[in-house]
C-alpha positions in Angstrom: -19.0 82.8 -41.4 -21.7 82.2 -44.0 -19.3 80.1 -46.0 -18.3 78.1 -42.9 -22.0 77.3 -42.2 -22.4 76.3 -45.8 -19.4 74.0 -45.6 -21.0 72.3 -42.6 -24.1 71.7 -44.6 -22.1 70.3 -47.5 -20.3 67.9 -45.1 -23.6 66.7 -43.6 -25.4 66.2 -46.9 -22.4 65.6 -49.3 -24.4 66.7 -52.4 -21.5 67.8 -54.5 -17.8 67.6 -53.5 -16.7 69.8 -56.4 -19.0 72.6 -55.3 -17.6 72.4 -51.8 -14.0 72.6 -53.2 -15.0 75.6 -55.5 -16.5 77.4 -52.5 -13.3 76.8 -50.5 -11.1 78.0 -53.4 -13.2 81.2 -53.6 -12.9 81.7 -49.8 -9.1 81.3 -49.9 -8.8 83.6 -52.9 -10.7 86.4 -51.0 -8.8 85.6 -47.8 -5.4 86.0 -49.6 -6.6 89.4 -51.0 -7.4 90.6 -47.5 -4.3 89.1 -46.0 -2.1 91.0 -48.5 
């Protein structure tokens, strides 16, 4: 949830696209761990 809210902030301000992608990769990495 926190990451999603952060993502919305990133989309609104667009400060650093790479940072947004990195956060998304970290989220997917943890999500895969939980899924499996």
